[in-house]
N, C-alpha and C positions, 0 to 999 in steps of 0.2 A: 158429536164423533170431530177425530180427530185423522187429516189425512193426512199422514205419512210421504214424506218424498223424498229419497238419497240426491244428495248434493253433492255433488266430490264425494269426499268422505265424510261427509256430516248429513245426519237427517233434522231434514225441517218437520215440523209439525204444526200444522196448519186447520184451526177450526172450523167445523162444517154444519149446519144447524142437522139438528136428529130429525126433523121435521118432513124435509125428503131429500137422500141419501141418492149419492151418485150412484150410477150403476160402476161395477167395480170389473177392468177387463183387464185380467189377472193369467201366468202360465199356471197348467195346474202339474204341481210336483212331484212324483215318484218320493220317499223314504231314502233319504242318503246314505251312502254306501261307507264304512271305514277304511281308509287309506290301504287295509292288505287287500284291495280288492284288488289293487295294479299288483299287484302279486302273481293272484290267482289267473289276473289276464294277459299275463305274460309264461306263466305256464301249461294254459292252457288258449293256444292263440289260433285264428279262423283262420284256417284255410292255409296253414303252413306250417311247417314243424316248428319249436320254439327255435328264441334270438340266441340262445347259447349252442344249438347245434348249428343254424344259418351262419353264426357270425366264428367257428371253428374255424381256425386253419387262415383267418383274413386277417392283416396285418397291422389296418388302419379301422378304426369307424369315424363318420358324420353322425353327429343328431345336430337333428334341426328342430328349435321349436319356437312357439309365437311372442313378439316384442309387447311390452308393455299393452299395448290398446287392445289387445286381447284376455279371455277371461282361465284361458288353459295354464293350470296347476303345473308347470312346469318346474319347480323345486322341489317338487314332491313326483314327479316321474324320472330325477337325473337321476337319482342316488338307486333305484332297482335294476335301472336299466345300465347302470356302470358295474349294478352289482354281474347282471346276465356278461355283460361285454369279458368283464374280469375272468371269468369263469371257463368261457371261451378260449382265454388268453390274451386277450386285446388289453394291454395293457392303459390302466389313466393317463400318459404321457403317450398315446398310441389316437388318443380322443380327442376330434374337435365340436366343441359346441356354437354354431352357427345361431345366430342370432332372424330368421327369415322375415326379413326386414319387406321385401318387398322396393317400394317405394318411400317407405316408409321415413322418418327421421333416426338419424345415429342413435342408439340407447347408450347413456352415462356413463361412466364406471361403478357408479352406486346400483344404477338401474340393474346393470347386469349380473351385480351380485344378489339384487334383488330376486330379477330373474332367475338364478340360478340356484342360488343360495350358497352364504358364504362358502359351506366345505370342500363344494362342488364348484366355486372358482377358482378357489387355491389347487384343488387336485388338478382339471385338466384346462387344455386350452379354450376361451370363450371367445369369441370374432364375432362383432357384427355383417350382415351378409350388405355388399355395395352390388348395387345395380351400374353401376357407370360399366363402359364397355369393356374398356382393357382388364374388368377383374373377371369378367365373364365368356365361356366358352360355348362356339356353336354345335350341336351337337342335331339337330335336325329339324324337319318342319313339318306341320301339322295336316292333315287331310286337309284343313280350313286355309290353312295358310298362313299358319302364325310359325313367326322362327324360333325355334326354343335355343336362348342360351345365357347358360346354368352356369352357378357360382362355380369357379373351380376345382375348387375344394369340393364340394361334390362330384363333379364331374370325377375327379381320383380317387374317392373315397372306398376301402376295400368294403365296406356296411355301410349302407343308409339305411337314418332310420328314420324316420318322420313319426315327431309330436303335433299335439292339437288340441282343438276344444271344436266339437258339433254342432250349431245348432242354423236355425233355417239363414240364408243368405238370399239380398234382393237377384242378385246381379246371376250368378251362378246356381242357386237353389240350394246350396247349403255348404257352411264351412266345413274345418278340419278335411281329413284326408289327404288329397294331391296339394291343394292349395299352399299349405308351407314349402313346398318343391316348388309350383307353380300356382302362382305370382311370386309367394317367399321370397327364392333365392334364385329370380332370371334378371336378365337385364332390363333395364328401363323402354328399350325396343320391344323387345320381348313382351311386357306386360301390356306396353301402350296399343302395340296390334293385335293383343287378345281381347284388350278391355272394347277397343271400338270396333269388337264385333259385336255389343251390344245395340248398337244402330242397328242390325240386321235379325237377329237373334232373342228374344226373349226366356226367359225363367220364372216360374212362380215358388216361392220361399217352400223352400222343404221337399222339392221335386229335382231329382238330380238328373233324372231322364228328358237331357237339353243338349243340345250345340256344343252350348257355351261349356256344360260341365264337362264334356267328352272331350275337348278340345283341352284341357288341362291335363287330363287325362292321357290324354295319348304322350306327355311329357315323359310318363314313366317307361316309354320302351326306349329311351336316351342314357338311363343312368340302371347300376349296377340297382338289381332286385331289390328293392325296399322293403323294410318292416315297419309296421305302424303300429302308435298304443299314441292313439285317440279316448276321448274323455265325453262326458257330456258333464257339462255341473250350471248350477245356476248361480243366481246372482252373489252369493258369497262365496262362490267356489266352494262347494261343497257337492261332494260327486255324487253326481245321480246313474250313473253308467261309464265300463271301460272297457274301451275294444282295442283290443289284438291283432294284428297278424298279415293276413295280406290284403294290402292298400285297401283295392277294392270290395271286397268281400265284409273285412273287418268292419267299415267307413260304412258300406251299408247296412246292417245293423247297427249299426251308433245314429246313423241319420232317422232309422224307425223309432227309437226314442227320443231321440230330439221332437222329432215333429209330435208324437204324441203329447210334451210338456209345453212345450212354447210354441202351436198350431193353435189359433182358440177360433171356433167357431165364430163365426158374423151371422146373429141373427137381425139385426139389425143398424143402421145410421144414426148417430146424435149429433145433436147441431153444435155441440162442444164438448168438446175431450182436453183435458187437463191431465200431460203425462209429464212424469221424469224418465230418463234415459237408466235411470235403475243407481247411479252415482257410479264413483269411479271403475271402471275406463272406460264404460261407455260412456262418459262427460267429459272426458279431459279434452276434447277438439269439438268446434264444430263440425269438421270432417266425418268425428264419428257421428257427432248429434243428431246429421240427418237424415240417418239411415232411424234412430225413435221420430223424428217427424214422419218421416214416410210410411212408417209401421201405424202413426198416429191416426195419419191422413185418410188410410184405410176405411177408417171406421167411421168418420162425420162425414155429412149430409154438404154438396155445393150449397155456397153459403156460408160453411160454418166457419168457427174457432177453433183453434188451438193451441194452448197454455204449454209451452216447451219448459222444464223446469231442467237445465244444464250449466252445470256451471263453466264449462271450456276457460279453464282457465290459462291452455294453451294457445289461445285464440282459434286461428283457421286450421292449424296439422295442416297444410299443407301448400308452399310458394304459391303453386298455382292457382287456389281456392283464394287464396288474396289478393293475388295481383287481378284474377278476374273480381273483386270486387273496390276494388278500388284505384283500380288503375288504368278502367275504362270508360269513357265517359258516354259514350254511347250501348248503352246497354242492350238493347234492341239490337243493335246492328252483332255489337257480340253474339247477341245467345241466337242470330238468325245462322253465322258462324259457327257458333256449337253444333248447330241441327244438321249440319252438313259435314260436320270434322269433331272428332273425337279427337278430348286436350284432357289426359289427366290431371287430375286438380280440378280444372274449372268443369268439370261437368259435375262437380257437387252442386252447383250453381245453376243450373240447369236443371236439375232435377227438384230445384228448389223454388224456381220459375215457375214448372210445373200445376206446384200444389197451391200458389199464389191466385194462379189464374183464378180460381173460384173457392178461395178459403183463405179466412186468415188468420197470420199466427205471432201471438205475442209472445217474446222472449223473455225468460228470467234467468239471468245468468252474471259472469266476470268480464264479460266483454262490454265495449265501453257503448253506450247507447249511441252516439252519434256512428257506429260501426253498425250496430243493429239497423238501423236504421237504413243503410247503407245498402246493409245486403234482402230488404225489403221485410221484415219483419218489423214492430211493433213492441219497443221496452218496454218492461217493469222495472219499476222500480221498489214498490212498494209488494209482494207475492201475499202477503195476507189482505192488504187493500183491496185486489187482483180476485183475489179468493172471493170471499166478502162479494163485490158488488157482483159475480158470477153466480153464485150462490142467492141471490135477492131474485136473479130473472127467473121466475118461476115459471116462466110461458117457456122456456128454454129444458133442448132434455141433455142428462148431459152424464157422461162416461167420467172413471180414473182407471189413469191406467199407470198405477206405482213402478213396474217395471218393462216401461217404453223399449229396450232396446233387447229385451227378450222376450214379445210378443206382435205374432205376425198375425195376420188374417185368414182365417182358413175361407172357403168358400166354396159351398160344392156346386 
């Protein structure tokens, strides 16, 4: 048998003995849809009139899209959106496409072109969001006390369109929906204070009925009534579903499909799990790959092992994460501080520490071995030899997760 592990944009093929196959843990995906499903969703939105009707009479529009760490097929969503806006009387020169970065790094010009497509990039204004305070406007406070400070272009938009991709999310229950607005187009202060609520409230992947997600949705009260266009896609960004219309209602419909695809029933725990994040963009950075590690840990016994295959060519993916790993000689003291105070970026080290309390993590990646050891993982030099050694351990109950970034544990 050959284990196929996505690694960045490559695929690694590793032999495994046919005599004792590992248990496969993977999403159950419906058949993909043609791109025409995007236009169909726009013509029949959920819970509100069509976009061209809502945009009629508006002078400008802002479209929020995801950055390169997400699977959202923005370059296929934008042309039909511009067609609808044009039919409503909003010309290309009155449209701004804003990359909803949150606190992620800025996207380069080549990345912006890839996200939007060359034609759209030349037709409209394409900007990176900045979470710096001077670029954002205070618009209100949520019931839980989160100050909502949003990108000025969003606040001043005549018509606001939110795009994104829906999948289970460990912190707020689900991605997509309002997340492109908050935290995607919010200030650093807003984002950090919202994330800090995770110290007091918890969410289950796939469940949006929780205080954290409701806190995000309150941001909708402070902006022009947005229109949603969300997708559910697989790791190759093939369309599994398209949902347009009212932000809350259309998102709820999309969450149902995403849950049916990506939540996997956990029937038992394993001695060891071999997991690939699923390739780019899920494994571009350690910041993103930790999500896969958390997903895999949910299927591993205490005292068990995880072999994480994630390229991480951008290394940490967040300066505070890098600082937490490399610049704090007293790891125990730092973790005690993080237990009391949320620090965006550094919180990834806290998540890793929780897993390492009762599991071993082996990492095969482009990260230099000394940095892997600093994090607390065991570096893997030869993936083939490591997997062969694991396969020879006949006493171990082993599972294989080829798409760990999109595979979430479901327990009853």
